[in-house]
N, C-alpha and C positions, 0 to 999 in steps of 0.2 A: 543924477539918478541912474541906478543900475537896473538891468533887466530884472533881477531879483525883486528890486523894490516895486517895480511896475506890475509884478505878478504876485504881490503879497496876498497870502491866502488868509481867509477868515476862519473862525471856529466852525465846526461842521453844522450845516442845517439840520433840524430835528429829522427831516425825512430821510437823512443818510444813516440814520440809527438802525436801519434794518439789518445790515450786517450780512446779507446774503452776498455770494460771490459775484453775482451779476450786478449788484448795486455798487454804483462807483463811489469810491471814497471822496469826501469833500475836503480832505487835508492834503492828500498826495496824489499827482497824476498817476494813472495805472495804465496798463496795456503797452503795447509796442512803443507809443510815444513817451512812456514814463522813463524808459531806460532802467538798468539794473539797479542803480543807486536810488532811484526814487521809490522803488518798491519797498524799501526798508527804512525810509526816513521820513520825517514830516518837516513841513515848513515851520521856521521860527520867525518869519517876517512879521511886522506889526499889523494888526487887524486895521482894516480900512473902514469897513461897513459891517454893522452888526447882523444884517440879514443877507449878506452875499453868499452865493453858492459857488462851489469850487468847479474849476475846469478839470475835465478828464481827457480831453484830446489835446490839450495845449502840451508844449514841451516843458520839461522840468526847468526849474529857475537855474540860470547859469550863476556860477560862483563870480563874485565880483572881482573886477580886475584891480590891479594896484592903484591905477590911476581913478578908480571910482570913489565917490564920496562915501563916507561911512553912513551906515543907516542910524537915524535918529529916532528915538521913541516918540510917538506923537503925543501932544499934550492932551491930557485928559479934559474932556468937557464936563461941565457941572452937570450932576444928575438932575433930571427934571423933578419938580415937586410931584408927590403923589397926592390925588386926590383923597377925600374923606373916606371913600369906600374902600381904600386900600389897593385898588387897581392901579399898576404903573402908568404914569402919564407918559405920552410921547409928544414931541414937538409938533407944532401945526404943519411945518412943511413935510413931515413924514406921513402924510395921509396915505400914500401908496403903500408904505411898510406896514401900516395898520391892517391892510386886507391880508387875509389868509392866502396862500399860494394858490388854492383853488380859485378864489375870487379873481385873483390876477390872471389866472389862466382863462377863465370865462370872460373877462373883459377884453383880453387880447383876442380871444376866438370870436367874440362878438363884433369887434371892429373889422376883423378878417372877412366875416360873413357879410357885414354890411358893404365892404368893398366889393366882394363878389357880386352881390345884388345889384350894386351900381354898374358894374362891368356889363351884367347880362340884362339890365333893366329893359332895354328896348324889345328883346325877344319875350321876356316875361309878359309884356302887354298882349301879346297874341301868340302863343307857342306854335300852334298849328298854321298859322297864317303869315308867320314872318320866318326868314332865313338869312343867313349871311349873304352879303351883297354880291359876293363872287364865290365860284365853285360850290354850287349848290349840292353836288353829288354826294359829298361826304356826310352831311347830316342825314340824308336819305338812307345811306347806307347804314349809319349807325342805328337809325330808328328800325330798319329791317332786322338788324341783329338783336335789338331789344325785344322785338316781337317774337324772334326765334327763341329767345330765353323763355318766354311765356309758353311756348309749345313744349320746351324741354321739361318744365316744371309740371304743367297741367296734363301733358299727353304722353310723357315719357318718350319724347322724340329723341333721336340720336343727336347728341350735342355737337359733333365734330364735322358734320356733313349735312348737306340739305340739297333736296331737289325743288324747293318751293321757288327758287328763281334759277335762271339758267336751264331750265327744263329742256331736254331730259338729261343733259350732262351733269348738272348740278355743280355745287360749289364746295370746296374745301375749306370749311369755316376755320380750322386750326391754321391754315396758312392766310387767313384774311382778317386776323384780330377780331374775333367774334365777341369779345368783351364779356364772356360769360361771368367773370368775377364781379363784374358790375351789373350785368343784365339780370342775373338771377336774383340779388337782393332787391332789385327795382321791380320785379314782377307785380307786387301789389299796386304800385304807383302806375305801371303800364296797363294794368287791367281797369283801374278805376279812371284814369285820366287820358291814357293813350301814351304811344311812344314819343310824341313830340314833346309832351310835358316831362317825361322821364329823360329826354335828352338835355333839356335846359337845366333840369335839376342836377343832372351829373356835371355838367359844366360848371354850375354855381358851387356845388360841393367839391368839385376837384380843385378849383382855385383856392378856396377857403381852407380846405382839408389839407392841401399840401403845404400852404403857409402855416397852418397850425401845427402840423407834424413836425416841420423844421423848427418852429419856435419851441416846442416841447423838448425835443432832443437837443437843441442849443443851449436852452436855459438850464438843463440838467447835466449836460456833459461837456460843454465847451466854454461858456461864458458865465459869469455870476450876475451880471447886470441884466434885469428883465428887459430893459430898452434895447441893449445890445441884441438879445435873442429875438426881439420883436422886429428890430430892423432887418436881421438876417433872414427871418422867416418870411417877412413881407416881400423882399426881393426874390427869394426862391419861389414864392406862390405867385406873385404878380410881375415878374419880369417881362420885358417886351416879347420874349420867345414864348413865354406861357400865354400871353394875350394873343399872339399871333395864332396859336393852335386852338384857342378857346372856342373859336367860332365854328370849328370843323372837327376836331379830334379830342373828345373828352377822354379817350384812352391814353393819350399822351399826356394830358395835363393831371390826370389822376396819379400823382406821384407820392400820395400820402404815406405808402410804405417804404418808400426809398430811404428816408433817414433813418428808419428802424433797421433796415437792411445793413445800412452803412455802420450803424452802432454795433450791431450784433457781429459784424466782421471784425471790427476793432475789438470787442470783448474777447474774442476767440485768442487774440494774441497774448492774453494774460490768464485766460480761464483755468480754473481748477476743475472744471466739469466740462472739458471739450466736447465730449459726446453729447451731453444734454444740450449745451449751447449750440453745438452744430445741427441738432435736430430741430431747435427752434428757428434757426436761420433757415432750415429747409423748408419749413412751413411758409415762412415769408416768401421766399423764393417761388414756391409752388403757387401761391395765390397771384403774386405779381405776374407770373407767366400767362395767367388767363386774364390779365389786364392788359399788358402790352410787353412782348418778349423783347422788343427792340430796346426799350427803356431799361429792361432788366439787364441786357447785355451791356449797355453803356454804364450802368451802375458797377458791374463786375469789372469791366475795363478801368473805370476810375478808380476804384479801391485797389486794384492790382498796381496801377501807375503811382498813386499816392504812397502805398506801402513801400515800393521800390525806391522812391524818391527818398523815404525816411531812412531806408537800410543803406543807400549809397552814402548819405551823410553821415550816418553813425552805424557802421556795420555791427558794433558790439552789442546792439539790441537784439540782433537775430538770435543769440545764444539762449535768451530766456523766452523767445516768442515762437520759435520754429516747432517745438514740439505740440504745444496746445493748438496752434494754428493749423499744422498739418493734420492732427487727429480731427479737428472740428470741420475742416474743409472736406476730408474724406467722409465724415459722417453725413455732412450736408449733401455732398455729391451723390452718395449711395441712397439716401433717402429721397432726396428730391428727384434723382434720376428714376428711382423706381415709381414714384407717383406720377412722373410725367412721362414715362417710357412709351406708353401706348399712345397718348395724344401726340407726342413727337413723332412716333412711328407713322400715324395718319398724316401728320402735317408734311413729312418729307417722303414718304413712300406710299400714301394712301391715294385713293382716287382724286384726280384733278390736282395733284401736287406739282409743284413747279420748283425750279432751282435758278436762283438768281432773279433780281429784279427787272422790271421793264425797262427798256433802254431810255424811256421817257423820264425816268426819275434817278437812275443809278448814278448819273454824273452831276446831281444837284450840288453845287457848292456855294459857299458865301464868297461875296466880293470882299476884299480888305476893307474897302470904305464903309461896308455895312456895320463894322464895329464902332464906328464914329458918328453914326446917324441914329436919331431917335425912331423907334418902331412906329409903323403906321398907326396902330390903335393906341397911341399915347398923346399926352397933352401937346407935345412938341412935334408929333409925327407929320408926315407929309407922303400921301400915297404917290403922287406923281414923282416927287423926288426919289422914291425908293424903287421906282419901277424896274431899274436895271441892276440893283443891288442885291436881290434875292431871287431865287427860281420863281416864286410867286408869293402872294401875300399871306398864304397859310404856312409859309416856311421862312419867316423872318426870324431866324434862330440866333443872331447876334443883336445888332441895333442897340447898342448900349448909350450911344450919344458921346460927344466929346467930353463933356464934364465928368461922367462916370467913368469912362475909360482913363482919363488922366488921374482921376482919384484912385482908381484900382492900382495903377502903376505906382502912384505915390505912397499907397498903404504898404506895397511890397517893399519899397526903397526904405520906408520909416521903420518897418518891422522885420527887416531882413535878417536880424540876428535870431530870430525865433524859428526854430526848426519847423514847425507846423506851417508857418507862413511860406517858408522857402518851398516845402513840398507842395503845398496848394498852389504856388506860383508856377511850379513845373507842370503839374497836372493841367491846370487851366490853360497854359500857353500850348502845351502839347495837342490837346483837343481843339483848340482855337485853330491851329495849323491845319490839323486833319479836316476841319469843317470846311476849308477852302476848297476841297475836292480835288479832281485830277488836274485842273487848270487853274493856276493862281491868277487872279485878275485884280485890277485897281480901276474903279469907275467903268466897268464892263470892258477893259481893255486887258487882254491877256498878256502875262508878264512871262511866267515860266511854268513848267509842269510842277504838279504838287506831290507830295509824298503819297498821297492817297492812291495814286496810280499803281503803286507797288503792293498795295494791301487789298484792292478792290476785288481781286479773283480769289482771295483766300475763303475757305469754308466759313459760313455765318457771316463774315463781313460782306460777302456778295450780296446780301440781302439787306444791307444798312444804306439808309439815305445819309451821306456824309455831312450835308449841311446841319443835321440834327446833333452833330458833335457839339454844336455851340450850346446846347442845353446843359452840357456838363460845365461848360465855362460859365454859364449863368449861376449855377449852384456855387462853384468856387468864389465867384464875386460876392454872393450873398454870404458866405463864410467869412471872406476877408472884411466885409463891412461890419460883421458882428463883432470880430476881433479888434477891428480898429476902434469901434465905439467904446468897447470894454476898456481898451488900453488909454483912451483919450480921458474917459471918465475918472480913471484911477491915478493920472498924472498928479504929482505932488508938486504944485507950484503956488506961488504967492496968491495969484489971483485965479483960483479954481473955477469960479463962475464964469469969468471971461473965457477960459479954455472950453468950457461946456457950451457956452453960447456960440462960439465959432465953430465947435464941432457940429451942432444943430445947423447952424448956416451952411456949413460945407455939405452935409447931408441934403438939405433942401436944394442947394444949388445943383448937386449932382443927380438927384432923384426926381426933382420937379419935372424937367423936360420929358421924362419917361413915366409920368404919372399916369395911371390907367384911366381911360375914357371908355364910355359905353360902346359896345361893339356895333358896328355899322350893320343895319338890317334892311332888307327889301321885302315887299310883299310876295307871296307865291300863291298859285292857283289853289283852292281848296280842293280836299278829296271830293269827287262827284257824289252827288245824292244817289245816283244809281248803285254806288258801291256802299255808301253808308246805311242805305235802306235795305241792302241785302237783295236787290232785284237781280243781281248776277247769278244768285243761286238756282234759279229757274233754268239757266243753260249750261252751267259748268259742272261737270262731274268730278269725282275724285282724281281720275287719271287724265283729266283735260286741263288745259290752260285758258286762261284769259289774256288775250294780247292786247296790251295798251298801244295806241297809235299816237305818236311814234313809238317804234319798238324800244323798251328800255335799253339804256346804253350809258356810257360814262358821261354823256352830255345831256341826257334825257332820263332823270330818275323819278319822275312823278309816278309812273306805275309801280315803282317800289314803295313809295308812301302809301299808295292805295292798298297793296297787299298788307304793308305793316298795320294800317288801320283797321284790318280785319283779323289782326293776329296771325297772318298768312295762311288763311283758310283756303286761298286758291293759289294755284301755281302760275308763274309767269315765264316767258322765254327772256333771255338776255339779262341784263343789269349791269351794275357798276361793281366790280369786284376783280380779283387777280386770279389768273388762271393760266395753265400751260399754253403757250403760243399756238400751237396746233392741235390743242385738245388731248395730247398725249402726256401722261404722267412723267415728269422728269425734264419736260422742256423748259426753257426759260420762260419767265413770267410775262404776261402781257395784260393790259386791263380789258376786261370783257371776255366773252367766249368765242366760239367760232365764228368768223366773219359772216355777215348775213347781207347778200347783196341788195335784197329788197329793203332790209332794215336800214342799210345806209341810204338807200334812195329816199325813203320816207323821211329820214333825218334831214336830208337836203331839202326836201319840200318844206319841212316845218321851220328850217332856218331862212330859206330864200323866198318861199311862197310861189316858186315857179312850178308849174306842172309839167312833167316829162312826156314825152311821146312814148307810148308802150306798145309791144308787139306781143305775139302769141308765145314766143319763147319767154318772155319775162312773166308772163301770166302763168305759164307751166312752172317756172321756177318758183314764184310765190307760192303756188299750190303745194309743191314738193315741200317747201319750207313749213307751211302750215300743217302738213301731215307729220312732218318730224317733230314739231312742237306739240302735235295733238291738240290743235286749237279748237275751242268750242265757239268762242266769239271774238270779234274784234270790237274794240271800244274806243271812240274818239270824243272827248269832251267838246262840247259845243263852243266853250270859251277858249279852246286851245289856240295858241298863236298860229295864224295861216290855217284855220280849221276848215275853210271852204276849199282852198286847193288841196288839202289832204283828203277831204272827202271825196272830191272828184277823182282823185287818184285811186283810193281804195275801191271806189265803185267801178273804175276801169278794170281792176284786177279781179274782183270777185262778184260784181254786180251790185245792185242797189241795197242800201241799208234802211233802217227806220230809226226815228228818234224816240227815245224813251227817257223821260225825266231831262236830265241835263246833258245826255250823251247820245252820239249816233252809235247803232249797234248793228253789226253784221253777223248773223248766224251762219256760221260755216261748217257746221257739224256734217251736213251733207256731203261737203268736199273732202273732209278729213276723216270720215268713217271708214276704216281700213277693210271692213267687210264689204263695203260698196265698191 
């Protein structure tokens, strides 16, 4: 069997008859991967399946070598008998083919949605009362940002900066992934059901939508077999890395625009309307920038590396691709740059802007052993076994398991003669190496310094978490799986059924250990009735703050949920966010605002339950901080952990409080009134 035989192309699907320049031909590969010859020739290989669609990203069929066996025309199957009404009959085994493409897409999308609901089922039982079992700060932060989108839409609030937390310094939202492109469409849901429901809905749609987007692009532009596209889309949407982020980062798992961005980049390499195609790409880039800029940067880097890998192997392709690609990229850069110029200015030079990530995360890297272990939120996962293989459980960006890792290597070896497979292998391997970080380790034992140490200080890359490069490798493996299923299904062997059964068994063997499981959840304290009943409004004015006890920080984000539940109608000090280390624009980033001595003391009391000894100096310092925050009241939930030690500590600082509904309240307006 020759490579040309394994890529035999059928007659074009009716959907290919549109003829627009951006519509991909179903008879010949197009774009940079097509090569000059393929742009003017059509395949004469025998037809395999009557409903198959053409690949557009795959390399053109190679000419058979002298040692190759001659191509034989397939025997014609007898035509099925037609029923009396004249409609053509189809064999019983072709029930899937009787479905229209729209029905096929709906069926696959329904399966993806059911899988996403399975993954998020435990949090759907009580969105407001359940949260991921570890690192509860990220969901609270995202819910705060969703409430900010409500204020942007209803009150015309400035979208890129807010003083509703970390008052009075505020927070640069463009530098904190405020998910405006997700939050604004979710405003009706947030208003009707609250930000907690919007959060879990975004997670569900992010997983299912990403899988469906990859399925649609793959089925139309890479593989002919719907099963192959479904397998590739499944892994891109439900890989261990995606499941790892699902509990905390809906902005990272909402990758449904990425396959279309990749497709439009490849379209540019053969476009006859590069300006228009560049403008379409610019719109996609602009929207993705308001979902997650880091994922957008990863997409650009991956596309660049992939195209370079193609050109290095076959430089002749550059002659037909450079003009439309250059014109399209310039158009995209100018239009997207114009649309994003002001938001990016705010991000990098506006108030509370920072340069570079916090030291706590900038050296996050994958352990080599992580590539051969199943992820924690999977069928074969084990949190205890993975404890030293990833920076934390929200950053398990590799974790493919032994079976899938070996299968991916086997696919590359098997299909190594195909240009696209070699280019994908180079791309996946490069970013897998970069994901190891500055120090390469094996089972938590440092081996050598990694190549990331030479790149970490470059502009833009200094804001990247290196372990997340594993997300690119995950997508590459998804594409390899799609290609492998397609090629295996098209093999011309005597016992084709056996080959297909073995292919399905191999997929089950590789994917079953990393099959998604429901995300682990724990209960969390409800928003106090004092907040939901609006009793706080009797105390807090427009330019004053409500101070939750303990003061909101990276480890105590309940106060952020209180504010989000009211659509940010009151301000709070502190919070969980990234800001300049010393509060000066341009400093390196850190988690949280200016250090608060009293805030740290109250956090320690909440953690340990030990009441500190206080003196007049500490009381004066606390009063000064309350004045800086323009505090109106201090609020301590009665059910707060170590509530009694916290109550005694606050009373020693500002005097006795009173209980109102389910909280302790201290009215400190007399202490913080500047006129007094």
